[in-house]
C-alpha positions in Angstrom: 174.8 38.2 96.8 171.6 36.3 98.5 168.6 38.7 99.0 168.4 38.9 103.2 164.5 38.3 102.6 164.5 35.9 100.1 167.5 34.1 99.3 167.0 35.0 95.8 170.0 35.0 93.7 172.4 38.3 93.8 170.1 41.5 93.3 170.1 43.6 90.4 170.6 47.8 90.6 167.0 49.4 88.6 168.8 51.6 86.2 166.3 55.1 87.2 165.7 57.2 83.3 164.8 60.3 84.8 164.5 62.0 81.1 161.8 59.2 79.6 158.2 58.2 80.8 156.8 55.8 82.9 155.9 53.5 80.3 159.2 53.6 79.0 161.0 53.7 81.7 159.0 50.0 82.3 159.8 48.7 79.3 163.9 49.8 79.9 163.7 46.8 83.1 162.7 44.0 80.4 165.4 44.7 77.7 168.2 45.7 79.8 167.6 43.0 82.9 165.1 41.3 82.0 164.2 38.1 84.0 163.9 36.4 87.0 166.0 37.8 89.9 165.8 40.9 92.6 166.4 44.2 92.3 167.4 47.0 93.8 164.9 50.4 93.7 167.3 52.9 94.4 167.4 54.8 97.3 167.7 55.2 101.4 168.1 51.4 102.7 169.0 49.8 99.6 165.9 48.0 99.7 165.4 44.5 96.4 163.3 43.5 95.7 162.9 40.1 93.3 160.2 39.3 90.2 159.7 36.3 88.8 160.8 36.1 84.5 158.5 37.9 82.6 156.9 40.4 85.0 157.5 43.8 85.4 157.3 45.8 88.4 154.2 47.7 89.1 155.7 51.1 90.0 157.4 52.9 87.5 160.6 54.2 88.6 159.6 57.8 88.1 161.4 59.5 91.4 163.5 58.4 94.4 160.6 58.7 96.8 158.5 56.7 94.6 160.2 53.7 94.2 161.1 53.5 98.0 157.0 54.0 99.4 156.3 51.9 96.4 158.3 49.2 98.3 157.7 49.7 101.4 154.7 49.5 101.2 154.6 45.6 98.8 157.0 44.3 102.3 158.3 41.0 101.7 156.2 39.1 99.9 156.1 38.6 96.5 153.8 40.3 93.8 151.7 37.4 93.0 151.1 37.4 96.7 151.2 41.1 97.2 149.4 41.9 93.9 145.7 41.9 94.6 143.7 44.9 93.1 140.7 46.1 95.6 139.2 48.9 93.7 140.1 50.7 90.9 143.9 51.9 91.1 144.4 50.3 95.2 146.2 47.4 95.7 146.1 45.6 99.4 149.2 43.8 101.1 148.6 40.4 102.5 147.7 40.9 106.0 147.8 44.8 105.5 144.9 44.5 106.4 143.6 47.4 104.3 144.3 48.3 100.8 146.6 50.8 99.6 147.0 53.6 96.8 149.6 52.7 93.3 149.7 54.7 91.0 150.2 52.8 87.6 151.0 54.6 84.2 147.3 54.3 81.8 149.8 52.9 79.5 151.3 50.0 81.6 148.3 49.0 82.6 146.8 48.3 79.4 150.4 46.7 78.6 149.5 44.5 81.8 146.4 43.4 80.4 147.1 42.6 77.2 150.4 41.1 77.9 147.9 39.1 80.9 144.6 38.1 78.1 145.8 39.6 74.9 142.4 37.1 73.3 140.3 40.5 75.1 138.3 42.0 72.4 138.6 45.6 71.1 135.0 46.8 72.3 133.3 50.6 71.0 133.1 52.0 74.8 129.4 53.7 73.5 128.6 57.0 75.2 125.3 57.7 76.1 123.5 61.1 75.3 123.4 64.1 77.6 120.2 64.3 79.5 119.5 68.1 80.6 117.6 67.8 83.6 115.1 70.5 85.9 117.1 72.9 87.7 114.2 70.9 90.6 114.5 67.8 89.1 116.6 66.5 92.8 114.3 68.7 95.1 111.7 67.5 92.9 112.4 63.3 93.2 113.2 64.1 97.3 109.8 65.8 97.2 108.3 62.8 95.8 109.4 59.9 98.4 107.6 62.8 101.6 104.5 62.8 101.8 101.9 64.7 103.4 101.8 64.1 107.1 97.5 65.1 107.5 98.0 65.1 111.6 100.7 68.2 110.9 99.7 72.3 110.9 100.6 73.8 107.4 104.7 74.0 106.3 104.4 78.0 107.1 103.7 77.4 110.4 106.1 77.6 112.9 106.6 74.6 115.2 105.6 75.5 118.6 102.3 75.3 119.8 102.0 78.1 121.3 102.0 80.0 117.8 99.9 77.1 115.7 97.0 78.8 114.7 93.6 77.4 116.5 91.1 78.1 113.5 91.5 79.9 110.6 91.4 83.4 111.7 94.0 82.7 112.9 95.5 81.5 110.6 95.2 84.5 108.0 96.6 86.8 111.1 99.5 84.6 110.9 99.8 84.7 107.6 99.2 88.2 107.3 101.7 88.7 110.0 104.6 87.2 108.5 104.2 88.8 104.8 104.2 91.4 107.1 107.7 91.2 108.7 108.9 89.9 105.1 107.8 93.4 103.6 109.3 94.9 107.0 112.8 93.3 106.0 112.8 94.0 102.9 111.6 97.6 103.4 115.1 98.2 105.6 117.2 95.7 102.6 115.8 97.7 100.2 115.8 101.4 101.7 119.1 101.3 103.6 121.6 99.2 101.0 124.7 99.9 102.2 123.8 98.0 105.2 123.8 94.6 103.1 126.4 94.9 100.6 128.4 91.4 101.9 127.3 88.9 100.5 126.9 85.3 102.6 124.9 83.6 100.4 126.9 80.6 97.4 125.7 80.4 95.1 124.6 83.9 94.5 120.5 84.6 95.3 119.9 87.8 93.8 116.5 88.6 95.4 117.9 88.1 98.5 119.9 91.2 98.1 119.6 95.1 97.8 117.3 96.0 94.6 119.5 99.2 93.0 117.2 101.3 92.3 118.9 104.6 92.1 119.4 106.0 89.6 123.1 106.7 87.9 123.4 109.1 85.5 122.3 112.7 86.4 122.0 114.9 82.9 119.4 114.8 81.2 119.8 112.9 78.1 117.9 110.0 76.8 120.2 107.1 78.5 119.0 109.1 81.9 115.3 108.4 80.6 115.8 104.6 79.7 117.9 104.3 82.9 114.4 105.7 85.0 112.4 103.5 83.0 113.7 100.3 83.4 114.4 101.6 87.3 110.4 102.0 87.2 110.7 104.5 88.2 106.9 106.6 86.9 107.0 110.1 88.1 111.2 110.5 86.8 110.5 109.1 83.7 107.8 111.4 82.8 109.7 114.3 84.2 112.8 113.8 82.5 110.5 113.4 79.2 109.4 116.3 79.1 112.5 118.2 80.6 114.0 116.3 77.3 111.9 117.7 75.5 112.3 121.2 77.1 115.7 121.2 76.0 114.6 120.4 72.0 115.9 117.1 72.1 114.4 114.4 70.3 113.6 111.1 72.4 113.5 108.2 70.0 110.2 106.1 69.0 111.6 103.2 70.7 112.2 105.0 74.0 108.6 106.8 73.8 107.1 103.5 73.4 109.0 101.9 76.0 108.6 104.8 78.4 104.1 104.6 77.6 104.5 100.8 78.5 105.7 102.3 81.7 103.1 103.9 82.1 99.8 101.5 80.5 100.9 99.6 82.7 100.9 101.0 86.2 98.0 103.2 85.4 100.4 106.7 85.6 100.6 105.1 88.9 103.7 104.6 90.6 104.4 100.9 91.2 103.2 99.6 94.6 106.2 97.3 96.0 105.2 95.5 98.8 106.6 96.6 101.6 105.1 100.2 101.0 101.7 101.1 102.6 98.9 101.5 101.0 98.9 105.2 101.4 102.2 105.7 98.8 99.0 104.5 96.2 97.2 107.6 96.9 97.1 111.0 95.4 95.0 114.1 95.7 93.2 115.8 92.7 92.4 112.6 90.8 89.6 113.3 88.7 88.1 109.7 87.5 86.5 108.4 84.5 82.6 108.2 84.6 82.1 105.2 87.3 79.7 103.3 84.1 82.9 102.5 82.4 85.8 102.3 84.9 85.9 99.9 87.7 88.0 99.8 91.1 90.2 96.2 89.2 93.1 94.1 92.2 95.3 92.4 91.9 96.9 89.1 92.6 98.3 90.9 96.0 94.6 92.3 97.2 95.6 96.5 96.1 92.4 97.7 94.6 94.3 99.5 90.8 92.4 102.5 90.1 90.8 103.9 87.1 92.6 105.2 83.8 92.4 109.3 84.5 91.8 111.7 82.3 94.0 113.3 80.1 97.1 110.7 82.2 100.4 111.3 80.8 99.9 108.8 79.2 98.1 110.6 76.9 99.3 113.9 76.8 102.7 111.7 76.0 100.8 109.9 73.3 99.6 113.1 72.2 102.9 115.0 71.9 104.4 112.2 69.8 105.7 113.4 66.2 105.0 110.2 65.3 103.4 106.5 66.3 103.6 103.1 65.5 101.7 100.2 65.5 103.4 99.3 69.2 102.0 102.8 70.0 98.5 102.5 69.9 98.7 98.4 70.8 100.1 100.0 74.9 97.4 102.6 74.9 95.0 99.6 74.2 95.8 97.0 76.1 96.8 100.0 78.9 93.1 101.5 78.7 91.3 98.2 78.5 93.2 96.6 82.1 92.5 100.5 84.0 88.7 100.0 83.1 88.7 102.6 80.4 86.9 100.0 77.9 85.2 103.0 75.9 88.2 104.7 75.1 90.2 101.5 74.5 87.9 101.1 71.1 88.0 105.0 70.3 92.5 104.1 70.3 91.2 100.9 68.5 89.3 102.8 65.4 92.4 105.3 65.1 94.5 103.2 64.7 92.8 100.7 62.2 92.5 104.8 60.1 96.7 105.1 61.1 97.0 101.3 59.1 98.4 100.2 61.5 97.4 96.3 62.4 97.1 94.7 65.8 98.6 92.3 67.4 97.0 89.4 69.6 98.0 90.5 72.9 95.8 94.3 71.8 93.2 92.2 70.0 92.8 89.8 74.0 92.4 92.8 75.8 89.8 94.0 73.1 87.3 91.2 73.3 87.9 90.7 76.7 86.4 94.3 76.9 83.9 93.7 74.5 81.0 92.8 76.9 80.8 95.5 78.8 80.4 97.8 75.7 77.2 96.5 74.5 73.6 95.6 77.0 72.2 92.3 75.6 73.6 89.3 74.0 73.2 89.9 70.7 75.6 92.5 70.6 78.1 91.9 72.4 78.5 88.4 70.7 78.3 90.2 67.1 80.9 92.9 68.5 83.0 90.1 69.6 82.9 88.3 66.2 83.2 91.9 64.8 86.6 91.6 66.2 87.7 88.2 65.5 87.4 89.1 61.8 88.7 92.2 62.4 91.6 89.4 63.1 91.5 87.0 60.6 91.5 89.8 57.8 94.7 91.3 59.1 96.4 88.2 59.7 96.4 87.9 63.0 97.2 84.1 64.4 95.1 83.5 68.3 96.0 82.0 70.8 95.0 80.3 73.2 94.4 83.3 75.6 92.4 84.9 72.7 89.6 82.0 73.0 89.6 82.2 76.8 88.4 85.7 77.1 85.9 85.3 74.1 84.3 82.3 77.0 84.7 84.4 79.5 83.1 87.2 78.1 80.2 84.0 76.7 79.2 83.3 80.6 77.2 87.1 80.0 74.9 86.0 77.2 72.4 84.2 78.7 71.5 80.7 77.2 73.5 82.3 73.4 76.3 81.6 75.5 76.3 78.3 76.0 76.1 77.7 71.4 78.2 80.3 71.2 80.6 78.2 73.5 80.7 74.9 71.3 81.3 76.9 68.4 84.3 78.3 70.2 85.3 75.3 71.0 85.4 74.1 66.9 87.1 76.5 65.8 90.4 76.0 68.3 89.8 72.7 67.1 89.5 73.9 63.5 93.4 76.3 64.0 95.0 73.1 66.1 95.1 75.5 69.9 94.6 72.8 72.6 92.3 74.0 75.4 94.0 75.0 78.7 91.6 74.8 82.1 90.6 77.6 82.4 88.8 77.1 78.8 87.1 74.0 80.6 85.8 76.3 83.0 84.8 79.7 81.7 82.8 76.5 79.7 80.9 75.2 83.0 80.8 78.4 83.9 78.3 78.9 81.3 76.7 75.7 81.3 76.6 75.8 84.9 73.6 79.0 84.5 71.4 75.7 82.5 71.9 72.4 85.1 69.8 70.6 82.8 73.3 70.5 80.4 75.5 70.8 82.7 76.2 67.2 83.8 76.8 65.6 80.0 79.5 68.8 79.4 81.5 68.4 82.5 81.4 64.5 81.8 83.2 65.4 79.0 86.0 67.7 80.5 86.7 65.3 82.5 87.3 62.3 79.7 89.0 65.1 77.7 91.5 65.8 80.5 92.1 62.6 82.1 93.5 61.7 78.6 96.0 64.1 78.4 98.2 66.3 80.1 98.0 70.6 81.4 100.4 73.1 82.3 99.3 76.5 83.2 99.1 79.1 80.4 96.3 80.7 81.6 96.5 82.9 85.0 92.4 81.6 85.5 93.6 77.1 84.8 94.0 76.6 88.9 90.5 77.6 89.3 89.4 74.8 87.3 89.1 72.9 90.8 87.3 75.1 92.2 84.7 75.5 89.5 84.4 71.8 88.7 84.1 71.1 92.8 80.4 73.5 93.0 79.2 72.0 89.6 79.5 68.8 90.9 78.6 69.6 94.1 74.8 71.5 92.7 74.8 68.0 90.4 75.3 66.4 93.0 76.7 63.1 92.0 79.6 62.0 93.8 81.5 59.7 91.2 82.6 63.2 89.0 83.5 65.2 92.5 85.8 62.0 93.3 86.9 62.5 89.7 87.5 65.4 89.9 89.9 65.0 93.5 91.3 62.5 92.2 92.3 64.3 88.9 93.7 67.2 91.4 95.6 64.5 93.4 97.3 62.9 90.1 98.6 65.3 88.3 100.2 67.3 91.4 97.1 70.2 91.0 98.0 71.0 94.9 100.8 73.3 93.7 98.6 74.9 91.3 96.5 76.0 93.7 97.3 79.7 96.2 95.8 78.9 99.7 93.0 80.6 99.0 92.0 78.1 96.3 93.2 75.3 97.8 91.0 76.6 100.6 88.0 77.0 99.2 88.4 73.9 96.8 89.1 71.4 100.5 86.2 73.4 101.9 84.0 73.0 99.6 84.6 69.2 99.1 84.6 68.1 102.5 80.8 70.4 102.0 80.1 67.6 99.1 81.1 64.9 101.2 78.8 66.3 104.0 75.7 66.3 101.6 75.8 62.7 100.1 79.0 60.6 101.8 78.6 58.4 104.2 79.3 59.5 107.8 83.1 56.9 108.2 84.0 58.2 105.1 83.6 61.9 106.5 85.4 61.5 109.1 88.1 59.4 107.4 87.9 62.6 105.1 88.3 65.6 108.0 90.8 63.6 109.3 92.8 63.4 105.9 92.4 67.4 105.5 92.5 69.0 108.5 94.7 70.2 110.4 96.8 70.2 107.1 95.1 71.5 104.0 92.9 74.1 106.2 91.1 74.7 109.4 87.3 74.5 109.2 85.2 77.3 109.4 81.8 77.1 110.9 80.5 76.8 107.7 82.3 73.3 107.9 81.9 73.0 111.4 77.7 73.4 110.2 77.8 70.5 107.9 80.0 68.3 110.0 77.2 68.4 112.6 74.8 67.7 110.4 76.2 64.5 109.4 76.8 63.3 112.1 72.7 64.6 113.7 71.5 62.7 109.7 73.5 59.1 110.0 72.6 59.6 114.4 76.7 58.8 115.2 76.4 60.3 118.4 79.8 58.2 119.1 81.7 60.4 117.1 80.6 63.6 118.7 83.4 64.3 121.3 86.0 64.3 118.6 83.9 66.7 116.8 83.3 68.3 120.2 86.9 68.4 120.5 88.0 70.7 117.0 85.0 72.7 117.6 86.4 73.7 120.8 90.7 73.5 119.3 89.8 76.3 116.6 87.6 78.2 118.4 84.3 77.6 116.9 82.2 77.8 120.4 81.9 82.0 120.0 79.5 81.2 117.3 76.2 81.6 118.1 74.9 79.1 115.4 77.0 76.2 116.1 76.0 76.7 119.7 72.8 77.1 119.0 73.5 73.7 116.6 75.2 71.8 119.1 72.5 72.5 121.2 69.5 71.2 119.7 71.5 68.1 118.7 71.5 67.7 122.1 68.2 68.2 123.3 66.4 66.6 119.7 66.3 62.5 122.0 66.3 61.0 125.0 69.4 59.5 124.6 71.2 56.5 127.2 72.5 57.7 130.8 76.3 57.4 129.8 75.3 60.2 126.8 74.1 62.2 128.4 76.3 62.6 131.2 78.9 62.7 128.3 76.1 65.8 127.0 76.0 67.8 130.6 80.3 67.7 130.5 79.9 69.0 126.7 76.9 71.9 128.3 78.9 72.7 131.3 81.5 73.5 129.4 79.7 75.9 127.3 78.5 77.5 130.2 82.1 78.1 131.5 83.1 79.2 128.0 79.3 82.2 128.1 80.9 83.0 132.1 84.3 83.6 131.0 83.5 86.1 127.7 80.3 88.0 129.3 81.3 91.2 127.9 83.1 89.8 125.0 80.0 87.7 123.5 77.1 89.9 125.0 75.3 90.2 121.9 74.9 86.4 121.9 75.3 85.0 125.1 71.8 83.4 127.5 69.3 83.5 124.8 66.3 82.3 125.9 66.6 78.8 123.0 70.8 78.5 125.1 69.3 78.5 128.7 66.2 77.0 127.8 68.7 74.0 126.3 70.9 74.1 128.4 68.5 73.2 131.2 67.0 69.8 129.2 70.7 68.9 128.7 71.1 69.1 132.5 68.2 67.5 133.4 68.0 64.6 131.3 71.5 63.7 133.1 70.7 63.8 136.7 72.1 67.6 137.1 69.7 69.1 139.1 71.6 72.0 141.0 73.3 72.8 137.6 69.7 72.9 135.3 67.8 74.7 138.2 70.7 77.1 137.7 69.9 77.9 133.6 66.4 78.5 135.0 67.6 81.8 137.3 69.4 82.5 134.9 66.4 82.2 132.6 64.6 84.7 135.7 67.1 86.8 135.7 67.0 87.2 132.3 64.0 87.3 131.6 64.0 85.3 129.5 59.8 82.7 129.0 61.1 79.3 129.7 58.7 77.0 126.9 57.6 73.7 128.5 58.9 71.2 127.9 62.4 73.0 130.1 59.6 73.1 132.1 58.9 69.2 132.6 62.1 68.3 131.7 63.2 69.7 135.4 60.3 68.5 137.0 61.6 64.8 135.7 65.0 65.4 137.7 63.1 66.8 140.9 61.3 63.9 140.4 64.2 61.9 140.5 66.4 63.6 143.2 63.4 62.9 145.3 63.2 66.8 146.0 59.9 68.2 146.6 61.0 72.1 147.9 62.4 71.7 144.5 59.2 70.6 143.4 57.2 73.5 144.6 59.5 76.5 143.6 59.0 75.3 139.9 56.1 76.1 140.1 55.7 79.1 141.8 58.7 79.7 139.0 56.2 79.4 136.3 53.6 81.1 138.1 55.4 84.0 138.8 55.7 84.0 134.6 52.0 83.5 134.6 52.1 80.2 132.6 49.1 78.6 131.3 51.1 74.8 132.8 51.1 76.0 135.8 48.2 74.0 137.2 49.0 71.1 135.1 52.2 71.3 136.9 51.2 71.9 140.6 48.7 68.6 139.9 51.6 66.7 139.0 53.7 67.4 141.1 50.7 67.2 143.6 50.6 64.0 142.6 54.1 62.2 142.2 55.4 63.7 145.5 55.0 62.9 149.4 53.9 66.4 150.7 52.9 67.6 153.8 50.0 69.2 154.8 52.7 72.5 154.7 53.9 71.5 151.5 50.2 71.2 150.2 48.9 74.3 151.9 51.5 76.1 149.8 50.4 74.0 146.7 47.3 75.2 147.3 48.0 78.8 147.5 50.1 79.2 144.5 47.6 77.5 142.4 44.7 79.9 143.5 47.3 82.8 143.1 47.8 81.3 139.5 44.0 80.9 138.5 43.9 83.9 139.5 45.9 86.3 137.3 44.0 84.2 134.6 40.8 85.6 135.6 41.8 88.8 135.6 44.2 89.1 132.6 40.7 87.9 131.0 
C-alpha cells in the first residue's frame, strides 16, 4: 500500500502510549517501527506522513487532537523541506507564508540537537547579578530624552490661551488658585470619606484616598491615647491623658514621651491641615511669652507658627510625669527652640545635666541654632557655641552635618570673628570625616559676603570642591546655595564665576532641587547679572531661553533689560522688548513707562525708528485713556505727556503732539523748553503757521520766559500774513507786560 500523496511505502501506524511522557513516546517510534516509512497519525481521516530513515517525527503523539493538528500543519511536503524554524518554537511550512506554533518537548529538542551536532560543547550559563533599580528609574530615563521647551510655559499651567498667565503676578495668582482648588478637594474627600470608598487606581495610591482619622477606640485607655497620638489629634490626646490621670490609670513612660513629641512638634496647637482655613489656627486667650525671647516663625507652607506659650500643656504634662528620661528632656528642648523659647530651652538643658542625662545630637543641634540669640556680642555667641561643643565631646555625642551647619549659620552674626571661626569649623568637619553639604558652603558665603575682599577666593575654592565631587540634599538650606552663590558673583561682578555656578546647576540636575520661589529668585539674579555684564546679543539669547519656561519677568527684570538695550544702543531689539512689556502687563508700571519714553526721546533717530516709537507712544496713550480710573494716580504726568509730545513731533505726527500739549494745559502741567521746541519743529515741517501762533499763545498763557524766543522763531521761519504778524506782536507784547508786572 502506497501513500496517497507521495507514493511512499505502505503506512505504518504510529503507536500511541498515553501513559508515557512525550519524549518516551518519541523514542518508542524508533524502537518499534524505526526506519524510513510512512507513519499514520491516529485521528479522523487517517492522515499519513513519510519520514526518512533515522528521522523522528517532530511531534509527540500526546493526544489525537495534537497529532491531527501537527499533520494539518505539515501538509504534503517532506519534513526536511518544511521543517524551517522561524523564531523560537515556531515552524514555517513551504508556501504557507506564515509561521505556526509547534509544541516541542524540551527533552526531545535537546535530543535532536545532540543527534544533529554531537560536537556542541557544553557551555556554562552565567546568570548576571540582579540590579535593583530605583522606582523612578524608568521615568528618569524617559525624562532624559526630552529637553525643556523654552517657548512653552510652566508645566503646571493649563495649555489654554485664556488660562495662561500674562505676568508674574497672574502666575502667582494662578498657582494660589490651583492650590486652593486642591485644598478644597482634600477638604471634601477627608471630611466626607464615606462617599469615596471606591478605589479605581491600580496600583494603590494611598495619598489619593481619604485619611481615616476618626478614632475607633472610645473607652478611656492607653490604647485610645496611642491612637489619638497616631492621628495627630493634639487636643483629643491631651483630654484622653487627663482622663487617664483622673481615673487613676498609670500611663507608660513611652506613651507619655510620644505625647510630648506631638505637643512639642506642633507647639501645643492643632496641626494645620492643608485644606483648613487659617482661622482654625487661632485660639483666644493665648498669652505669648515676652517678645524679645520668642518670635514668629514660618514653615515651608508659609503659615505662621505661634510662639511657645507660658505653662502650656507640654510643660504641664512634663511637670506631672512621675519619672523622666533623657528623651523627655530632649523633646522639650527641641520644641522650645523650634517655637522661640530660647531661654527656657537652655534652662531645660541645665536641668537635663543636673539629672545626669545625656542629650542626643538633635538636641545639641537645636541648642547650637539658638546660641546666637542668647548673647548680645560676637565673642559671647562664639564662646557659648564652643561650650556646647565641649559638652558634646564630653558626652561622646557624634556630630553630623546639621551640627556644623547650625554653627556656621550662627557665625553669620559674629562679624569679623565669623570668618576665622568658620574656617576652624571646616577644619573640624574634615577631622571627623564629615563631608560638607551645599548648605555648609551657603553659610560660609553668607559670612564672607559681608567682606568683599575675601569672598572672591572663597567662592572659587567652594566651586572647585563641588565640581570635583557629587552632592545630595542633606539640609533644608541646601537648595539656597545656588541663589546665594549667584548673588556673590553679582557683588564681585565676575561673569565667569556666574557662568560656573550656572553650569554647576545644570550639570547636576540642580533644577530639581529648587522650589518654584527659589527658581524664580535664581533666574532673576542670573538675568540681572547678565544685563549688567554681558553683551546685548548674549543677553537676548538667555532671555529667550528663560522666558517664559522658567519665569515671568517682573518689572525689575524689564528695567534691567531696557537699560542693557539702551546702553548698547541696540534699538533694533526694542520692538521685541516692547511686545513683551505689553504681553507681561508692565505698561501699568510708571517706572517702566518713564524708562521706555526716556529711551525713545534721548536721541534723534532715523525716521523709520521714530515712526516705530510713535506707534509705541500711541499704544501708551490708548492704555492710559482706557485705564483712567485704575491708574489715576500715575497717569498723565508732566514727564509722560512731554515725552509723548516729543516722540509724536519727531515722527511728524503734529496733531498727536498738539493733543499732548492740550492735555498738559488741561492738567495744569508746564511743558519744558525742549517739548515746545520739538513741537514747533514739527509744525514747521508741516507748514502750519496758525498752529505755530497757537503754540506761542500757549507758552504765553504759561508765562514762560521762552515766549519771546518762540515768537521770533515763528516770525523768521514762517511766511505770515499781516494779520498773523499783528496777532503774534500782540501775544509778544502781552507776554512782555506780564513779565514786567511779575518783576
